[in-house]
VEXDREN-494092 format. One record per residue: residue number from 0; residue in three letters; x, y, z of N, C-alpha, C in turn. Coordinates in steps of 0.001 Angstrom, whole numbers, plus 500000, padded with zeros to 6 digits. Last residue first. Layout:
N
r pos:NUM; code:ALA; n_x:X; n_y:Y; n_z:Z; ca_x:X; ca_y:Y; ca_z:Z; c_x:X; c_y:Y; c_z:Z
...
//
This chain:
141
r pos:140; code:ALA; n_x:097501; n_y:173310; n_z:703648; ca_x:097306; ca_y:172268; ca_z:704733; c_x:096918; c_y:173123; c_z:705730
r pos:139; code:VAL; n_x:096000; n_y:173893; n_z:700474; ca_x:096531; ca_y:174290; ca_z:701905; c_x:096054; c_y:173434; c_z:702949
r pos:138; code:GLN; n_x:095611; n_y:171820; n_z:698082; ca_x:096902; ca_y:172167; ca_z:698325; c_x:096927; c_y:173370; c_z:699636
r pos:137; code:GLN; n_x:092702; n_y:170988; n_z:698543; ca_x:093450; ca_y:170108; ca_z:699170; c_x:095144; c_y:171183; c_z:699133
r pos:136; code:PRO; n_x:091168; n_y:173593; n_z:697331; ca_x:091542; ca_y:173203; ca_z:699099; c_x:092412; c_y:172106; c_z:699273
r pos:135; code:ASP; n_x:092190; n_y:175093; n_z:695253; ca_x:092155; ca_y:174486; ca_z:695532; c_x:092256; c_y:173714; c_z:697081
r pos:134; code:TYR; n_x:091251; n_y:178820; n_z:693474; ca_x:091407; ca_y:177765; ca_z:695287; c_x:090796; c_y:176019; c_z:695310
r pos:133; code:PRO; n_x:092788; n_y:179795; n_z:690671; ca_x:091178; ca_y:179215; ca_z:691520; c_x:091997; c_y:178339; c_z:692552
r pos:132; code:GLY; n_x:095667; n_y:181578; n_z:691113; ca_x:094523; ca_y:180986; ca_z:690569; c_x:093403; c_y:180276; c_z:691160
r pos:131; code:SER; n_x:097360; n_y:183284; n_z:692590; ca_x:097936; ca_y:182244; ca_z:691417; c_x:097095; c_y:181428; c_z:690650
r pos:130; code:TRP; n_x:095741; n_y:184189; n_z:694982; ca_x:096280; ca_y:184824; ca_z:693723; c_x:096757; c_y:184676; c_z:692418
r pos:129; code:LEU; n_x:092731; n_y:182218; n_z:694727; ca_x:094324; ca_y:182663; ca_z:695646; c_x:094556; c_y:183814; c_z:694537
r pos:128; code:PHE; n_x:089481; n_y:181756; n_z:695211; ca_x:090601; ca_y:181968; ca_z:694190; c_x:091979; c_y:182196; c_z:695541
r pos:127; code:TYR; n_x:085901; n_y:180645; n_z:694593; ca_x:087603; ca_y:181216; ca_z:695677; c_x:088743; c_y:181053; c_z:694866
r pos:126; code:GLU; n_x:082531; n_y:181749; n_z:694521; ca_x:083974; ca_y:181012; ca_z:694283; c_x:084928; c_y:181533; c_z:694797
r pos:125; code:ARG; n_x:080168; n_y:180124; n_z:696398; ca_x:080849; ca_y:180636; ca_z:696168; c_x:082210; c_y:180795; c_z:695072
r pos:124; code:GLY; n_x:077764; n_y:178012; n_z:696778; ca_x:077656; ca_y:179604; ca_z:695762; c_x:078753; c_y:180727; c_z:695559
r pos:123; code:ALA; n_x:079000; n_y:176875; n_z:699876; ca_x:077966; ca_y:176447; ca_z:698440; c_x:077563; c_y:178020; c_z:698136
r pos:122; code:ASP; n_x:081279; n_y:177998; n_z:701363; ca_x:080494; ca_y:178041; ca_z:701269; c_x:079977; c_y:177735; c_z:699844
r pos:121; code:LEU; n_x:084002; n_y:176878; n_z:703467; ca_x:083873; ca_y:176828; ca_z:702249; c_x:081893; c_y:176943; c_z:701916
r pos:120; code:THR; n_x:085922; n_y:177474; n_z:706495; ca_x:085157; ca_y:176602; ca_z:706073; c_x:084169; c_y:177600; c_z:704537
r pos:119; code:PRO; n_x:089403; n_y:177562; n_z:706374; ca_x:088019; ca_y:178065; ca_z:705901; c_x:087296; c_y:177345; c_z:705741
r pos:118; code:PRO; n_x:090834; n_y:176003; n_z:709329; ca_x:090535; ca_y:176267; ca_z:707390; c_x:089720; c_y:176802; c_z:707199
r pos:117; code:LYS; n_x:092434; n_y:178025; n_z:712336; ca_x:091641; ca_y:176705; ca_z:711530; c_x:091741; c_y:177243; c_z:709994
r pos:116; code:PRO; n_x:093578; n_y:180258; n_z:712948; ca_x:094374; ca_y:179104; ca_z:713395; c_x:093341; c_y:177713; c_z:712961
r pos:115; code:SER; n_x:094800; n_y:182527; n_z:710423; ca_x:093651; ca_y:182023; ca_z:710705; c_x:094390; c_y:180480; c_z:711695
r pos:114; code:ILE; n_x:096928; n_y:183719; n_z:708994; ca_x:096646; ca_y:184259; ca_z:710519; c_x:095712; c_y:183323; c_z:710976
r pos:113; code:ASP; n_x:097298; n_y:182409; n_z:706934; ca_x:098456; ca_y:182888; ca_z:707752; c_x:098204; c_y:183108; c_z:708518
r pos:112; code:LEU; n_x:095259; n_y:182802; n_z:705241; ca_x:094950; ca_y:181823; ca_z:705424; c_x:096262; c_y:181503; c_z:706236
r pos:111; code:ARG; n_x:092417; n_y:185541; n_z:705453; ca_x:093904; ca_y:185606; ca_z:705527; c_x:094262; c_y:183904; c_z:706350
r pos:110; code:PHE; n_x:090209; n_y:186146; n_z:703121; ca_x:090156; ca_y:184978; ca_z:704175; c_x:092090; c_y:185259; c_z:704640
r pos:109; code:TRP; n_x:087714; n_y:188218; n_z:701933; ca_x:088835; ca_y:187602; ca_z:701765; c_x:089288; c_y:187219; c_z:702790
r pos:108; code:GLY; n_x:085299; n_y:188868; n_z:699255; ca_x:085861; ca_y:189386; ca_z:700707; c_x:086747; c_y:188437; c_z:700627
r pos:107; code:GLY; n_x:082161; n_y:190376; n_z:697570; ca_x:083464; ca_y:189525; ca_z:697970; c_x:084113; c_y:189423; c_z:699052
r pos:106; code:ILE; n_x:078969; n_y:189711; n_z:695952; ca_x:079794; ca_y:190239; ca_z:697026; c_x:080707; c_y:189596; c_z:697316
r pos:105; code:GLY; n_x:079121; n_y:190274; n_z:692344; ca_x:078899; ca_y:189898; ca_z:693617; c_x:079053; c_y:190294; c_z:694766
r pos:104; code:ARG; n_x:078989; n_y:192966; n_z:690130; ca_x:079942; ca_y:192196; ca_z:690592; c_x:079182; c_y:191935; c_z:692074
r pos:103; code:GLN; n_x:076633; n_y:192724; n_z:687108; ca_x:077783; ca_y:192988; ca_z:688381; c_x:077938; c_y:192390; c_z:689204
r pos:102; code:GLY; n_x:075139; n_y:189906; n_z:685911; ca_x:075852; ca_y:191286; ca_z:685593; c_x:076262; c_y:192309; c_z:686152
r pos:101; code:ARG; n_x:075355; n_y:189020; n_z:688492; ca_x:074531; ca_y:188927; ca_z:686818; c_x:074195; c_y:190237; c_z:687062
r pos:100; code:GLY; n_x:077638; n_y:187207; n_z:690511; ca_x:076270; ca_y:188301; ca_z:690114; c_x:075888; c_y:188536; c_z:688777
r pos:99; code:PRO; n_x:079030; n_y:185274; n_z:692295; ca_x:078626; ca_y:185125; ca_z:691326; c_x:077727; c_y:186234; c_z:691305
r pos:98; code:THR; n_x:080612; n_y:185629; n_z:695512; ca_x:079319; ca_y:185382; ca_z:695059; c_x:079410; c_y:185767; c_z:693639
r pos:97; code:ARG; n_x:084457; n_y:185099; n_z:695770; ca_x:082570; ca_y:186463; ca_z:695808; c_x:081610; c_y:185125; c_z:695211
r pos:96; code:PHE; n_x:087383; n_y:185479; n_z:698018; ca_x:086086; ca_y:184858; ca_z:697733; c_x:084825; c_y:185897; c_z:696789
r pos:95; code:LEU; n_x:090481; n_y:185011; n_z:698822; ca_x:090022; ca_y:185688; ca_z:697835; c_x:088443; c_y:184195; c_z:697606
r pos:94; code:LEU; n_x:092852; n_y:183912; n_z:700660; ca_x:091691; ca_y:183247; ca_z:700463; c_x:090686; c_y:184295; c_z:700308
r pos:93; code:VAL; n_x:096008; n_y:183885; n_z:701535; ca_x:094756; ca_y:184944; ca_z:701205; c_x:093857; c_y:184284; c_z:700506
r pos:92; code:ARG; n_x:098276; n_y:183158; n_z:700627; ca_x:098170; ca_y:183006; ca_z:701692; c_x:096971; c_y:183600; c_z:702362
r pos:91; code:ASP; n_x:100431; n_y:183605; n_z:698214; ca_x:098641; ca_y:182042; ca_z:698050; c_x:098356; c_y:182202; c_z:699696
r pos:90; code:ALA; n_x:102137; n_y:185246; n_z:697990; ca_x:102243; ca_y:183883; ca_z:698494; c_x:100940; c_y:183050; c_z:698634
r pos:89; code:PHE; n_x:100646; n_y:187841; n_z:697720; ca_x:101402; ca_y:187073; ca_z:696625; c_x:101698; c_y:185561; c_z:697068
r pos:88; code:LEU; n_x:099179; n_y:187636; n_z:700109; ca_x:098112; ca_y:188013; ca_z:698597; c_x:099253; c_y:186969; c_z:697887
r pos:87; code:ALA; n_x:101592; n_y:188069; n_z:701832; ca_x:100420; ca_y:186801; ca_z:702011; c_x:100023; c_y:186823; c_z:700651
r pos:86; code:ARG; n_x:102255; n_y:190654; n_z:700938; ca_x:103725; ca_y:189591; ca_z:701092; c_x:102287; c_y:188984; c_z:701291
r pos:85; code:LEU; n_x:099839; n_y:192739; n_z:701343; ca_x:100438; ca_y:192103; ca_z:699842; c_x:101393; c_y:190711; c_z:699656
r pos:84; code:PHE; n_x:099831; n_y:192845; n_z:704202; ca_x:098928; ca_y:191958; ca_z:703643; c_x:099558; c_y:191483; c_z:701924
r pos:83; code:VAL; n_x:102463; n_y:194030; n_z:704679; ca_x:102420; ca_y:192547; ca_z:704619; c_x:101099; c_y:191990; c_z:704243
r pos:82; code:ILE; n_x:101634; n_y:196233; n_z:702962; ca_x:102694; ca_y:195519; ca_z:702443; c_x:102687; c_y:194188; c_z:703152
r pos:81; code:VAL; n_x:099306; n_y:197025; n_z:704554; ca_x:099231; ca_y:197124; ca_z:703635; c_x:100678; c_y:196431; c_z:702660
r pos:80; code:ASP; n_x:100997; n_y:197519; n_z:707213; ca_x:100271; ca_y:196492; ca_z:706968; c_x:099745; c_y:195963; c_z:705558
r pos:79; code:GLU; n_x:102747; n_y:199927; n_z:706215; ca_x:103310; ca_y:198866; ca_z:706806; c_x:102463; c_y:197480; c_z:706753
r pos:78; code:VAL; n_x:100897; n_y:201992; n_z:705498; ca_x:101789; ca_y:201307; ca_z:704367; c_x:102202; c_y:199840; c_z:704710
r pos:77; code:ILE; n_x:100120; n_y:201887; n_z:708221; ca_x:099404; ca_y:201885; ca_z:707017; c_x:099884; c_y:200836; c_z:706105
r pos:76; code:LYS; n_x:102271; n_y:202902; n_z:709365; ca_x:101625; ca_y:201947; ca_z:710340; c_x:100649; c_y:201281; c_z:708596
r pos:75; code:ARG; n_x:102801; n_y:205317; n_z:707862; ca_x:103900; ca_y:204631; ca_z:707774; c_x:103218; c_y:203272; c_z:708607
r pos:74; code:ASP; n_x:100169; n_y:207128; n_z:708807; ca_x:100661; ca_y:206503; ca_z:707295; c_x:101469; c_y:205345; c_z:707423
r pos:73; code:ARG; n_x:100560; n_y:207286; n_z:711325; ca_x:099704; ca_y:206452; ca_z:710946; c_x:099828; c_y:205877; c_z:709689
r pos:72; code:GLN; n_x:103530; n_y:208916; n_z:711371; ca_x:103648; ca_y:207784; ca_z:711670; c_x:102022; c_y:206683; c_z:711792
r pos:71; code:GLU; n_x:101842; n_y:211486; n_z:710193; ca_x:103226; ca_y:210368; ca_z:709505; c_x:102959; c_y:208982; c_z:710143
r pos:70; code:GLY; n_x:100620; n_y:212144; n_z:712506; ca_x:099819; ca_y:211620; ca_z:710984; c_x:101022; c_y:211012; c_z:710643
r pos:69; code:SER; n_x:101456; n_y:210143; n_z:715381; ca_x:101410; ca_y:211489; ca_z:714357; c_x:100896; c_y:210727; c_z:713248
r pos:68; code:LEU; n_x:099867; n_y:208478; n_z:717788; ca_x:100856; ca_y:208378; ca_z:716819; c_x:100267; c_y:209571; c_z:716170
r pos:67; code:SER; n_x:097206; n_y:208496; n_z:719420; ca_x:098826; ca_y:208619; ca_z:720357; c_x:099967; c_y:208915; c_z:719054
r pos:66; code:THR; n_x:095273; n_y:207661; n_z:717705; ca_x:095554; ca_y:208695; ca_z:717810; c_x:096925; c_y:209120; c_z:718749
r pos:65; code:ASP; n_x:094971; n_y:204855; n_z:716019; ca_x:095906; ca_y:205318; ca_z:717263; c_x:096106; c_y:206703; c_z:717271
r pos:64; code:PHE; n_x:093686; n_y:203526; n_z:713701; ca_x:093429; ca_y:204868; ca_z:714867; c_x:094165; c_y:205292; c_z:715854
r pos:63; code:CYS; n_x:094666; n_y:202844; n_z:710331; ca_x:095550; ca_y:203308; ca_z:711791; c_x:094818; c_y:204624; c_z:712677
r pos:62; code:SER; n_x:093614; n_y:200956; n_z:707718; ca_x:093751; ca_y:202222; ca_z:708196; c_x:094365; c_y:202518; c_z:710052
r pos:61; code:PHE; n_x:092671; n_y:199212; n_z:704860; ca_x:093279; ca_y:199998; ca_z:706014; c_x:094241; c_y:201303; c_z:706459
r pos:60; code:HIS; n_x:090463; n_y:198097; n_z:703186; ca_x:090626; ca_y:199159; ca_z:703933; c_x:091482; c_y:199033; c_z:705287
r pos:59; code:GLY; n_x:089717; n_y:196033; n_z:700423; ca_x:089749; ca_y:196371; ca_z:701681; c_x:090461; c_y:197313; c_z:702635
r pos:58; code:HIS; n_x:087182; n_y:194485; n_z:697883; ca_x:088755; ca_y:195460; ca_z:698046; c_x:088774; c_y:195486; c_z:699914
r pos:57; code:THR; n_x:086605; n_y:191553; n_z:695031; ca_x:086351; ca_y:192674; ca_z:696851; c_x:087806; c_y:193712; c_z:696471
r pos:56; code:VAL; n_x:086943; n_y:191006; n_z:692681; ca_x:085853; ca_y:189939; ca_z:693778; c_x:085994; c_y:191086; c_z:694943
r pos:55; code:GLU; n_x:087717; n_y:192497; n_z:690254; ca_x:086833; ca_y:191662; ca_z:690420; c_x:086560; c_y:191051; c_z:691279
r pos:54; code:THR; n_x:090080; n_y:193806; n_z:691892; ca_x:088649; ca_y:194452; ca_z:691216; c_x:087656; c_y:194118; c_z:690620
r pos:53; code:ILE; n_x:090531; n_y:194146; n_z:694343; ca_x:091091; ca_y:193450; ca_z:693630; c_x:090073; c_y:193271; c_z:692754
r pos:52; code:ASP; n_x:091908; n_y:196987; n_z:696363; ca_x:090874; ca_y:196648; ca_z:695682; c_x:091200; c_y:195781; c_z:694216
r pos:51; code:VAL; n_x:092817; n_y:198370; n_z:699254; ca_x:093323; ca_y:198213; ca_z:698168; c_x:092323; c_y:197085; c_z:697420
r pos:50; code:THR; n_x:093143; n_y:201751; n_z:700727; ca_x:092440; ca_y:200904; ca_z:700163; c_x:092870; c_y:200226; c_z:698827
r pos:49; code:ALA; n_x:094372; n_y:203862; n_z:703234; ca_x:094759; ca_y:202898; ca_z:701942; c_x:093527; c_y:202069; c_z:701889
r pos:48; code:GLU; n_x:093849; n_y:206690; n_z:704654; ca_x:093588; ca_y:204998; ca_z:704661; c_x:094270; c_y:204597; c_z:703505
r pos:47; code:GLY; n_x:094260; n_y:209273; n_z:704719; ca_x:093886; ca_y:208685; ca_z:706038; c_x:093800; c_y:207154; c_z:706336
r pos:46; code:GLU; n_x:093417; n_y:209131; n_z:701848; ca_x:093454; ca_y:210560; ca_z:702577; c_x:093371; c_y:210102; c_z:704193
r pos:45; code:ASP; n_x:093203; n_y:207422; n_z:700052; ca_x:092263; ca_y:207649; ca_z:700295; c_x:092136; c_y:208794; c_z:701651
r pos:44; code:ASP; n_x:095308; n_y:205792; n_z:697627; ca_x:095663; ca_y:206648; ca_z:698865; c_x:093988; c_y:207492; c_z:698892
r pos:43; code:TYR; n_x:094605; n_y:202666; n_z:696680; ca_x:094034; ca_y:203514; ca_z:696550; c_x:094625; c_y:204463; c_z:697914
r pos:42; code:ILE; n_x:095614; n_y:200140; n_z:694490; ca_x:096101; ca_y:200894; ca_z:695545; c_x:095929; c_y:201594; c_z:695248
r pos:41; code:ASP; n_x:094492; n_y:197079; n_z:692850; ca_x:094908; ca_y:198407; ca_z:692266; c_x:094518; c_y:198825; c_z:693703
r pos:40; code:LEU; n_x:094423; n_y:194623; n_z:690342; ca_x:095355; ca_y:194801; ca_z:692308; c_x:095546; c_y:196207; c_z:691890
r pos:39; code:THR; n_x:091900; n_y:193153; n_z:688413; ca_x:093313; ca_y:193322; ca_z:689018; c_x:093533; c_y:194326; c_z:689883
r pos:38; code:GLY; n_x:090637; n_y:190083; n_z:688607; ca_x:090939; ca_y:191562; ca_z:687709; c_x:092051; c_y:191763; c_z:688322
r pos:37; code:ILE; n_x:090538; n_y:187338; n_z:688103; ca_x:090221; ca_y:188249; ca_z:689567; c_x:090427; c_y:189694; c_z:689500
r pos:36; code:ALA; n_x:090957; n_y:185936; n_z:685493; ca_x:089493; ca_y:186385; ca_z:686396; c_x:089459; c_y:187091; c_z:687755
r pos:35; code:GLY; n_x:093877; n_y:186233; n_z:685624; ca_x:092887; ca_y:187755; ca_z:685006; c_x:091363; c_y:186933; c_z:685546
r pos:34; code:PHE; n_x:096279; n_y:185494; n_z:686568; ca_x:094882; ca_y:185168; ca_z:686388; c_x:094268; c_y:186137; c_z:686457
r pos:33; code:SER; n_x:098644; n_y:187373; n_z:686690; ca_x:098535; ca_y:186296; ca_z:685784; c_x:097072; c_y:185224; c_z:685644
r pos:32; code:PRO; n_x:096982; n_y:190520; n_z:687613; ca_x:097838; ca_y:189326; ca_z:688073; c_x:097704; c_y:188298; c_z:686481
r pos:31; code:GLN; n_x:098460; n_y:194319; n_z:687302; ca_x:097369; ca_y:192775; ca_z:686662; c_x:098171; c_y:191399; c_z:687266
r pos:30; code:LEU; n_x:098497; n_y:196208; n_z:689689; ca_x:099493; ca_y:195150; ca_z:688889; c_x:098019; c_y:194274; c_z:688709
r pos:29; code:LYS; n_x:099059; n_y:199918; n_z:690584; ca_x:098195; ca_y:198921; ca_z:689941; c_x:099066; c_y:197857; c_z:689533
r pos:28; code:ALA; n_x:098875; n_y:202521; n_z:692767; ca_x:099676; ca_y:201513; ca_z:692501; c_x:098757; c_y:200260; c_z:691424
r pos:27; code:VAL; n_x:097211; n_y:204764; n_z:693174; ca_x:098817; ca_y:204717; ca_z:693278; c_x:099605; c_y:203599; c_z:692635
r pos:26; code:PRO; n_x:094443; n_y:205290; n_z:691079; ca_x:095048; ca_y:204414; ca_z:691679; c_x:096376; c_y:204476; c_z:692107
r pos:25; code:ASN; n_x:094678; n_y:208665; n_z:691551; ca_x:094580; ca_y:207043; ca_z:691790; c_x:094127; c_y:206204; c_z:691025
r pos:24; code:SER; n_x:097510; n_y:210534; n_z:690851; ca_x:095698; ca_y:210203; ca_z:691257; c_x:096273; c_y:208715; c_z:691512
r pos:23; code:SER; n_x:100769; n_y:211087; n_z:690927; ca_x:099139; ca_y:212268; ca_z:691108; c_x:097960; c_y:212128; c_z:691909
r pos:22; code:PRO; n_x:102113; n_y:209030; n_z:690671; ca_x:102665; ca_y:209696; ca_z:691942; c_x:101620; c_y:210538; c_z:691838
r pos:21; code:SER; n_x:101290; n_y:205760; n_z:689961; ca_x:100766; ca_y:206984; ca_z:690027; c_x:101104; c_y:207692; c_z:691234
r pos:20; code:PHE; n_x:102591; n_y:202995; n_z:688592; ca_x:102614; ca_y:203427; ca_z:690046; c_x:101904; c_y:205144; c_z:689095
r pos:19; code:SER; n_x:102247; n_y:199179; n_z:687832; ca_x:102472; ca_y:200761; ca_z:687700; c_x:102418; c_y:201444; c_z:688790
r pos:18; code:PHE; n_x:104331; n_y:196463; n_z:688856; ca_x:103188; ca_y:197344; ca_z:688855; c_x:103499; c_y:198591; c_z:688411
r pos:17; code:PRO; n_x:105662; n_y:194228; n_z:688267; ca_x:105360; ca_y:195014; ca_z:686974; c_x:104445; c_y:195945; c_z:687489
r pos:16; code:LEU; n_x:107696; n_y:192483; n_z:690318; ca_x:106291; ca_y:192652; ca_z:690508; c_x:106711; c_y:193833; c_z:689329
r pos:15; code:ASP; n_x:110417; n_y:192695; n_z:691666; ca_x:110337; ca_y:191793; ca_z:690113; c_x:109183; c_y:191607; c_z:689893
r pos:14; code:PRO; n_x:110450; n_y:194063; n_z:693645; ca_x:111036; ca_y:194468; ca_z:692909; c_x:111280; c_y:194173; c_z:692029
r pos:13; code:PHE; n_x:108815; n_y:194753; n_z:696602; ca_x:108505; ca_y:193386; ca_z:695230; c_x:109101; c_y:193763; c_z:694086
r pos:12; code:ALA; n_x:109638; n_y:195920; n_z:698486; ca_x:109278; ca_y:194713; ca_z:698648; c_x:108905; c_y:193716; c_z:697951
r pos:11; code:GLU; n_x:110457; n_y:198640; n_z:697054; ca_x:111518; ca_y:197940; ca_z:697748; c_x:111335; c_y:196688; c_z:697927
r pos:10; code:LYS; n_x:107926; n_y:198939; n_z:695974; ca_x:109251; ca_y:198779; ca_z:695008; c_x:110367; c_y:198178; c_z:695856
r pos:9; code:ILE; n_x:106151; n_y:199684; n_z:697878; ca_x:105641; ca_y:198645; ca_z:697349; c_x:107206; c_y:198389; c_z:696274
r pos:8; code:ALA; n_x:107617; n_y:201315; n_z:699524; ca_x:108114; ca_y:200288; ca_z:699744; c_x:107287; c_y:199456; c_z:699127
r pos:7; code:PRO; n_x:107090; n_y:203821; n_z:697425; ca_x:108843; ca_y:203255; ca_z:697585; c_x:108894; c_y:202179; c_z:698289
r pos:6; code:ILE; n_x:104701; n_y:204065; n_z:697485; ca_x:105281; ca_y:203681; ca_z:696073; c_x:106810; c_y:203083; c_z:696105
r pos:5; code:LEU; n_x:104151; n_y:204453; n_z:700477; ca_x:103303; ca_y:203626; ca_z:699621; c_x:104782; c_y:202823; c_z:698493
r pos:4; code:LEU; n_x:105134; n_y:207625; n_z:700679; ca_x:105554; ca_y:206203; ca_z:701687; c_x:104992; c_y:204873; c_z:701055
r pos:3; code:ASP; n_x:103234; n_y:209039; n_z:699458; ca_x:104619; ca_y:209298; ca_z:699143; c_x:105148; c_y:208334; c_z:699865
r pos:2; code:ARG; n_x:100868; n_y:207741; n_z:699748; ca_x:101089; ca_y:207208; ca_z:698516; c_x:102346; c_y:207647; c_z:698587
r pos:1; code:ILE; n_x:100402; n_y:209040; n_z:702207; ca_x:099930; ca_y:207799; ca_z:701900; c_x:100517; c_y:207486; c_z:701258
r pos:0; code:MET; n_x:101715; n_y:212421; n_z:702604; ca_x:100759; ca_y:211549; ca_z:702504; c_x:101069; c_y:210026; c_z:701949
//
């Protein structure tokens, strides 16, 4: 199961972050950011994929469709991809965005600043965040 690999991987990669873990239910891992407007970071084992949910912004699915790999190898690849994403997120290299919704969460997403060859296009009407706080376009080179 993904959770059996994910929990020790998070503990090893981020020993100083106060994650809470659930070895038997979802979310498998949970972290409250210091900047509360984005909600909590919840990570789910969805049997065959992991879902990373930034509860007040968006979520993403981490899967592996390489059929040449065993189930355990696919799970390891998924966990590796989640850890790589979390490293970028915590380093403020993931731009989070959402459109404010009335009485409900609006449409959201993320943009990987660390792998894009050009800066993001910012759309009017969206709110932008980094893990550490509101996004300031001047702070990203």
